[in-house]
N, C-alpha and C positions, 0 to 999 in steps of 0.2 A: 738210581743214576746219580753220578757225582759230577762235579764240574770245578773248574778253577776260575778265578777272577784276578786278572792282572791289575796292578796299581795305577797304570797310566792310560786308561781307556780314553779315547778321543784325543790323545796327545800326538804331536808330530815328531817323527824320527827321521834323521838322515841315514839312509841305508846304502852301503857300498859292498857289493859282493863281486869277487873276482875268482875265476877258475884257476886251476893249478898252473896254467900257462901264463897267468897274469892278465888275461882278457876280461874286461869288465862285463859282467852279466847283468847286474842291477846297480844303478846309481840314481837314486831318486829319494824324494821326500815321501814318506808313507805315514798315514794316520792309523793308529791302533783302533780297531773296532771296539764295540761295546764290551767284549770279553777281556780287552786290555792286552792282548798278545798280537804280535805281527804274524800274519800268515804268509809264509814264503814257500812257493812251489818251485823246486829245483829239479833239473833232470837227474835221472838215476846214474849210478856208477861214476860219480865224479867227486872230487875234493874241492872245496871252496874256502877262501878266506873271506870272513865277514867282519865288517866294521859298522857299528851303530852308534849314532850320537844323538843326544837330546839335552837341551838346556845347558850346554857346556860340559856335559859328562859323556864318557864314551865307554864302550865295551866291544869285544870282538874275539875272534879266534878262528879256529879251523873247524869246519863241519864237513861231513861227507854223506853221500847218499847211496852207499853200497848196501847190499842185502844184509840185514842184521843190524844196521845202524839205527840209532834212535830217530824217530820221526817227530818227536816233540821235545824241544830243548828249552828248558826253563831255568838254566843255571847261569845265563849271562846276566851280570848285574852292572848297572851303570856306576861309574866312579869318577 
């Protein structure tokens, strides 16, 4: 069995997720669990714009939840 460890376990992040119509789905401060990754559960068959901030740095982009889409996204880097 293999696993991944994120670099910012226990750190707080500002998370904003809006659906394709611009409706806010999540707007909250979240704490990364021990494995260091944020766990986000989003409804299927939608496209979302996500913005994440931590310690003055940000990242974001578009993610979707259609069949065949990635369920684990580890490419967003804070800058």
